C-alpha positions in Angstrom: 12.0 -48.1 -13.9 10.5 -46.7 -10.7 14.0 -46.2 -9.2 15.1 -44.2 -12.2 12.0 -42.1 -12.1 12.5 -41.2 -8.4 16.2 -40.4 -9.0 15.2 -38.1 -11.8 12.7 -36.4 -9.5 15.4 -35.9 -6.9 17.7 -34.4 -9.6 15.0 -32.0 -10.7 14.4 -31.0 -7.1 18.0 -29.9 -6.8 17.7 -27.9 -10.0 14.6 -26.2 -8.6 16.4 -25.4 -5.3 19.2 -23.8 -7.2 16.9 -21.6 -9.2 15.0 -20.5 -6.1 18.1 -19.8 -4.1 19.3 -17.5 -6.9 15.9 -15.8 -7.3 13.9 -16.2 -4.1 14.7 -12.9 -2.3 14.8 -11.1 -5.7 11.2 -12.1 -6.6 9.2 -8.9 -6.8 5.8 -10.3 -5.7 5.5 -10.9 -2.0 2.3 -13.1 -2.2 1.4 -16.7 -1.6 0.3 -17.8 -5.1 3.1 -16.2 -7.2 5.7 -14.8 -4.9 7.9 -14.9 -1.8 5.3 -16.5 0.6 4.9 -19.5 -1.7 8.7 -19.8 -1.9 9.0 -20.0 1.9 6.4 -22.8 2.0 8.6 -24.8 -0.3 11.9 -24.2 1.5 10.5 -25.1 4.9 9.2 -28.4 3.5 12.6 -28.9 1.7 14.5 -28.2 4.9 12.4 -30.9 6.6 13.1 -33.3 3.7 16.9 -32.8 3.7 17.3 -32.3 7.5 19.3 -29.2 6.6 18.3 -26.1 8.6 20.2 -23.8 6.2 17.1 -24.0 3.9 14.9 -23.0 6.8 17.2 -20.1 7.5 16.9 -19.1 3.8 13.1 -19.3 4.1 13.3 -16.9 7.1 15.4 -14.5 5.0 12.7 -14.5 2.3 10.0 -13.9 4.9 12.0 -10.9 6.2 12.3 -9.5 2.7 8.6 -10.1 2.2 7.6 -8.3 5.4 9.7 -5.3 4.5 7.6 -4.9 1.3 4.3 -4.7 3.1 2.8 -1.4 4.2 -0.5 0.0 5.3 -1.8 0.3 1.8 -0.6 -3.0 0.4 -3.0 -4.9 -1.7 -5.4 -7.1 0.4 -6.1 -9.8 -2.1 -5.4 -13.5 -1.7 -3.4 -14.0 -4.9 -0.6 -11.4 -4.4 -1.5 -9.5 -1.3 -2.0 -9.7 2.5 -4.8 -12.2 2.7 -2.7 -14.9 1.0 0.4 -14.0 3.0 -1.6 -14.3 6.2 -2.9 -17.7 5.1 0.7 -18.8 4.3 2.0 -17.7 7.7 -0.8 -19.5 9.4 0.0 -22.7 7.4 3.6 -22.6 8.5 2.6 -22.1 12.1 0.1 -25.0 12.1 2.6 -27.3 10.5 5.3 -26.4 13.1 7.6 -24.7 10.6 7.4 -21.4 12.4 7.6 -21.1 16.2 6.8 -17.5 17.0 5.9 -15.8 20.3 4.4 -12.7 18.7 1.4 -12.6 16.4 3.0 -11.9 13.0 -0.4 -11.2 11.4 -1.5 -8.6 14.0 -0.2 -5.8 11.8 -2.2 -7.1 8.9 -5.6 -7.0 10.6 -6.3 -3.3 10.2 -5.7 -3.5 6.4 -8.0 -6.6 6.2 -10.8 -5.0 8.2 -10.7 -2.1 5.7 -10.8 -4.5 2.7 -14.0 -6.1 4.0 -15.8 -3.3 5.7 -14.9 -0.2 3.8 -13.1 -0.8 0.5 -15.2 -1.2 -2.7 -15.2 -5.0 -3.3 -14.5 -6.4 -6.7 -16.2 -9.8 -6.6 -16.6 -13.0 -4.6 -13.6 -14.9 -6.0 -10.9 -16.3 -3.8 -7.9 -14.8 -5.6 -9.1 -11.2 -6.0 -12.4 -11.0 -4.0 -14.2 -11.3 -0.7 -13.9 -15.1 -0.2 -10.1 -14.7 -0.2 -10.4 -12.1 2.5 -12.8 -14.4 4.3 -10.3 -17.2 4.3 -7.8 -14.8 6.0 -10.4 -14.1 8.7 -11.1 -17.7 9.3 -7.5 -18.2 10.4 -7.8 -15.2 12.7 -10.6 -16.8 14.6 -8.0 -19.0 16.4 -6.4 -15.9 18.0 -8.2 -14.3 21.0 -7.5 -10.6 20.2 -8.6 -10.5 16.6 -11.4 -13.0 16.9 -14.1 -10.4 17.4 -13.0 -8.5 14.3 -12.8 -11.8 12.5 -16.4 -12.7 13.3 -17.7 -9.2 12.3 -15.9 -9.4 8.9 -17.0 -13.0 8.2 -20.6 -12.1 9.0 -20.3 -9.1 6.7 -19.1 -11.4 3.9 -21.9 -14.0 4.5 -24.5 -11.2 4.3 -23.1 -9.9 1.0 -23.1 -13.4 -0.4 -26.7 -14.0 0.6 -27.8 -10.6 -0.7 -26.1 -11.1 -4.0 -26.6 -14.8 -4.5 -28.5 -14.6 -7.9 -25.8 -12.3 -9.4 -22.8 -14.4 -8.4 -21.1 -15.5 -11.7 -20.3 -19.0 -12.7 -16.6 -18.4 -12.3 -17.0 -17.4 -8.7 -19.5 -20.0 -7.6 -17.0 -22.7 -6.6 -15.0 -20.3 -4.6 -18.1 -19.2 -2.7 -19.2 -22.8 -2.1 -15.9 -23.9 -0.8 -15.6 -20.9 1.5 -19.0 -21.4 3.0 -18.3 -25.2 3.2 -15.3 -24.5 5.5 -17.0 -21.7 7.5 -20.2 -23.6 8.4 -18.3 -26.1 10.5 -17.2 -23.3 12.9 -19.3 -22.5 15.9 -21.4 -19.3 15.4 -21.7 -19.7 11.6 -24.4 -22.3 11.4 -26.4 -19.8 9.2 -24.1 -20.8 6.3 -26.0 -24.1 6.0 -29.1 -22.4 4.6 -27.0 -20.5 2.1 -25.1 -23.7 1.1 -28.4 -25.4 0.4 -29.4 -22.5 -1.8 -26.1 -22.8 -3.7 -26.5 -26.5 -4.2 -30.1 -26.0 -5.4 -29.2 -23.2 -7.9 -25.7 -24.0 -9.0 -24.3 -27.0 -11.0 -21.5 -27.8 -8.6 -20.0 -31.1 -9.6 -16.7 -32.4 -10.8 -15.8 -31.3 -14.3 -12.6 -30.7 -16.3 -14.2 -27.7 -17.9 -12.8 -24.2 -17.4 -15.8 -23.1 -15.3 -14.6 -25.2 -12.4 -11.9 -23.7 -10.2 -11.3 -21.3 -13.0 -8.8 -19.4 -10.9 -6.2 -22.1 -11.6 -4.2 -22.0 -14.8 -4.0 -24.9 -17.3 -0.8 -26.6 -16.0 0.3 -29.9 -14.5 0.3 -28.3 -11.1 -3.2 -26.7 -11.4 -4.7 -29.9 -12.9 -3.6 -32.0 -10.0 -4.6 -29.3 -7.5 -8.0 -29.0 -9.0 -8.6 -32.7 -8.8 -7.4 -32.8 -5.1 -9.7 -29.8 -4.2 -12.7 -31.5 -5.8 -11.9 -34.7 -3.8 -11.7 -32.6 -0.6 -14.8 -30.4 -1.0 -17.2 -32.7 -2.9 -16.2 -36.1 -1.4 -15.3 -37.4 -4.8 -13.1 -40.5 -4.8 -10.4 -39.3 -7.1 -7.3 -40.6 -5.3 -6.3 -43.0 -8.1 -6.5 -40.1 -10.6 -4.3 -37.9 -8.4 -1.8 -40.7 -7.8 -1.6 -41.5 -11.6 -1.0 -37.8 -12.4 1.7 -37.6 -9.7 3.5 -40.6 -11.2 3.5 -39.0 -14.6 4.5 -35.4 -14.1 6.5 -34.1 -17.1 10.2 -33.8 -16.9 11.3 -30.3 -15.8 12.6 -28.2 -18.7 14.5 -25.3 -17.2 14.6 -23.5 -20.6 10.8 -23.5 -21.1 8.9 -23.8 -17.8 8.0 -22.7 -15.3 7.9 -19.0 -16.0 7.8 -17.8 -12.4 9.0 -18.6 -8.9 5.7 -19.1 -7.0 3.4 -22.0 -6.0 0.9 -22.0 -8.8 2.9 -21.7 -12.0 6.5 -21.4 -10.7 9.4 -23.3 -9.3 8.1 -23.4 -5.8 5.0 -25.3 -7.0 7.1 -27.6 -9.1 9.2 -28.3 -6.1 6.2 -29.0 -3.8 4.8 -31.3 -6.5 8.0 -33.4 -6.5 8.2 -33.6 -2.7 4.6 -34.9 -2.9 5.7 -37.6 -5.4 8.4 -38.6 -3.0 5.8 -38.8 -0.2 7.8 -36.2 1.8 4.8 -33.9 2.2 1.0 -34.3 2.5 -1.2 -33.2 -0.4 -3.0 -30.7 1.9 -0.6 -27.9 0.7 -2.7 -27.9 -2.4 -5.6 -26.3 -0.5 -3.5 -23.2 -0.2 -4.3 -22.6 -3.9 
């Protein structure tokens, strides 16, 4: 039974690869969550799984197409814009998929400074708001040249969170908490501890299957598993058994019905990453990208 299940997973992976090879460079959105950046994440992992560098070459082609789309006024958001793209590139570098001499994200920094310091900000959510921009700047702290700008932008976001704490909506609270949770571990941002304590005192942040928790994720197999993993990560909740059970019971891929896109969250790239995870060919940490 288990052998048949795994063979079916491998067949579905091949179907996913075929769909992404046909549509990857044609995908309109350049972003991490729904577009080209997410597709490259899958293909680098798939190249490692198969040992075939042609898939890594294809991922590089998709990155090239993606970079050609970006300009000085590109959207800065995490979901479809530069913040998520920068996070995706940083993920590939940290996982040794990309070996680059130049700082690819250097050209993004000016746009991301403007997003935090000068542009009207929409909210504190990760996908469309300031915590998504903040996550971009956390990755930039590791680079000497942009680290000063990164600290200035991150301190600006912390100040705005603290000043607007009572008005932060329920749908944004988890994103804010997780952002502060990651930031307070970094030297120079110890002030986040006090704000985190305020959040824990005022907000009902605990594991729930309700829509108020990680509401940025859609209602799909991928998002349900990711939501569970994220709670396990951020709230020290022991949910490994629940995640493993879900991974062993992912629905059969129906190419005529789902998924509707190509990206990581609701598309073929995410379905592919999910199946590589079932095969134990990648760590679940990719889920933190979403």
